[in-house]
Steps between C-alpha positions, in 0.01 A plus 500: 500500500363862486263641760257606230474128392334432834259794550211598284253791503239286657709422809572873576291701748548867444346632817417374852346696792481413866616147468704301764791286405291176502231660285757615244651148478150348476408741221820421306444124537152552352655692203732195429205266543296694239801473273484117529851453635382329823373157565361595840489864615431418870802267530721765331378769729576281796851435366565882444385575852708221650811639321418856613479378867864381481634849417361806336531544126475879533852577376483875559476814289126448459539152343384156601548171319283228655560166340448117549589177333183295502348193348196716433691699225482394133762730366737776617304825507506849659203719618560868589310767700547863577391692802518878526425503866734217584467167669646384832721208383733507809781601252860480608522884498171546689354705223159445324500293178364636170605237244422127564612225262369147585704218342337161439740209448422128445627279777744309266647811334841475680613848629372706214309728745832618647616612153166679439511676839853612441422632152183672619691658805773627264236690299302622790799623700548747215324823619413610145333170427295511825383857431390421151312187611322691768385762244397260228140548394446166316606139543672509163706798610615313812606199282685731268692661791593160632615382161715803458680469824521124470704560188699806594556532879558122562758490221680806635496345847655184368759692306605691817603177656784392259241367259395235748179459699598551861380157611548426870462181699448459880487226760297528826499267794450483878544228764134415545420572132137593567447868466816701457617311203191570289450863641852594389434341158181704449660819627791461254257420213294814576808729524642350169157564332500856619856551353414315184763232566438141404563282804478134582506386870590161622346413846652264749195435727355225712382327187846497351637704211249648267540692178860371485744720290635331196851528372391713210317747719796538725727568199255767364473678838697811562500452867370258769311602822535256790257577787524192715571399861593153405786358297471557123708322245717791360721293267254536209516883527883516449582789276184697586456818702345382829284711727474302824262598782265355759155387415355772711665753272331331207169585663569851626756623251424353158535829309860548624594150414359522145684833449827338617453220259432727198806706594698178544585642849638183628833306486554241221483168675797266442418157646859374457647790672256605756601756767266596779490828699425496874137595435459234240655241738250595772215473256618162379526371861136603560399330174684176586309480836172587332562229243525247783166637647328493163573121448447409859166685552262257315642216714466703822136575422425129423689376801331757732158403377568127555633577853206727589253248371651222692504707821129589462421138429711365796196339662465271196681169524505395136852441373442751211506796742818358661662496154393863442648599827822319435554647154401848605730505799788325331481723196520813714771363725718316246423601145421870481847620606686277250283631221539858612881475530533290187327759276699787653818311400360422156423868450873573571676206334231361267416126516833381653416708810168339586629170654756661736242769594232242573734288718617823673139595561420146648804542724375835631151358554610191683728697726241769586677794313168630383424722204826701542688166480307413179591837341868452594503147368354605156737795467810303605421211266454731205823689567692179563383333175589810303843493653522120402407603146782731478743237634366230261572732210877449569473123493584281198213463256446133594436603862294803413236285340454316831445826695131507499471128597772478781673821589199739536264266694760319713747777571215756512308299760800431714626851504156649564442268794837585644428879456167451665657304790735781564216760532241264640519591873444871451205435277343253735537750791339777304210271397447375854498858635233599243282198584529553876419872458167412327422237748511740802332797328276701740169630345613863459823399333308266268271782413802727410674240310193405307432857410861538373466189281163619356651842434804352322266301271335819384794751494602417140197290386672198374851645467821372662402588863163323451682193345762477780235537776300220334808283478574558869144373577567181310819464699310529828250249364779252429593519869143436613426862582174571310390839645721721290358354174146578604596861580679529175210376295255725689717800435533408134136473449413843621632737228279374210198442733520849652506669151198285386305584820589868477369518135176332618432711811622837361357473154489871433882514535562242225397524142269232348800345332710505819215333683484231241880441478556503874214263569732226370718563807241311709618185322863594502495579871305196608754285300802667661609694188654819665618630157136581411550828691779623281299681229313707761799583732729581207305813410566668844734275701579741777126583549346148473769262638498606867123416553564153341804447730283583802234250405749227407677558831171467689407171329851345560489615866158374581573171338821436692360639821226238477744218440365395157743288296522374143700218343393567137700795363250616235132508411343770712137423590534145335727393793309660785327167591848372588595788727650388835294679766195684389428549125229766613755695679736491191226623272400760749858629507506534124154663499596755771821598330329540164227715645755720683698551170180548293371774727830685495519466118152620463563827689828561316375443150339801314151471358501381138246628249404263219 
């Protein structure tokens, strides 16, 4: 499909003056509507704006490619506009945008928009093409220029890559699967579009695997980008160049990852002969633990809700409330740790590791070994089952077939329990010391510890430190210590809220587009999605992160100083009715921390002119 098959003279706007980003998009949507390619222009405009709020489509070098797949679109079409003065599109390079191409794609048109974006980007990254388009006097001249470079520059670009289109695939994932997963996917898509590289991203989020890569797509790809903090099945990528990184790198360093993929700057993965470096082993260890967290989290949220509901309804004598209390308490005490440990072991040794890991986790929970005991149980079970797999490979074929039924579960469980028994006493002592420490905290020490927890939640905005801090809060919760989780949630809510408040109070220091985009951080902050602060902080991390750390520390410190606790490990404002202590104090802590950060950010940010 050629670009000029999708654009007509009627959908080209040759000159715009003094228009904002929203006004430009609205004007182009009207152009498409007049060309009779839309069922409903208002719905399509809403879909385009919704896509734009996820991440900017200003790919740099004076170019923006807003787009949306929508049920309001009749057929694939493109509208184009030029601006001599430039439009603030919040582009990746921070420069004004002069060429805007709006792509409209029907909802059921597969991933055709990605190919169109890649093709357009390839043309528009050619400086000669951009200059000619900017100086074009008529709509027909613009179409002729696009047609010329669609035929010539794209073909030469393909020829320079061993006569193959440099198709790249990627996988993103994070333990909670709420924000980072999709932010990394959008960042990679934008960076690929800027470079003119077709890309398909598979997401492993809270709703499961979306946009799953097919066997044919993997075979066609020149390289695979893995930006995930949870376990990803790498066997299907055997024989491909792998670029493996954390999900936070997918958000903050998408250009570098795309460049590595195009250059094939990654080792060829051999699933049958995998060797790991020290750094890779540490990363895998972190991913195994995060895989356990990812699978345990929904159960922890549900169990915490049941327990909190039962506690707040303790004056009711109906048996239904007693059932809620029983299931909530028993799930937290007896079921969370086996699930957590089981999935850690499964991440290491695949399905055979789950049973030994779950039993090891139950052993840790019953004997009071705490979260550290659960982690040890999962890791030991996974390593033990892998060892058993190697041993079973030396057995006669008749016995090997029985390995998954008898050897792995029976021997794996027995050896795991034996190993846990050997290290049980030190684990129990450490866990009891931690619990007793929190039970005798004086107010000032609680203030300091809460401030540290809040600060750690904001220091890498959803990265490894954030996730480990969050996991520790769940560990305290499993032991009946609920104050750290409240401080952790308060600190995690502050970063996006403070940015939203700053863009509201200090309007002159934020462009109209920034005000609109950062307004969505009210929702992200209220629902405990710390990652919402990343796009803002990434621009000037050293400048904008310290104020956010101060506010997050204030919120965590106030929450813990006041003795507020929480047994539901996610949800933000939704779970405040179930706060142990005062919900008003908890909300006040979040508000004070957010205001402190917002004021500091407002004074640090330069005035923006629309």
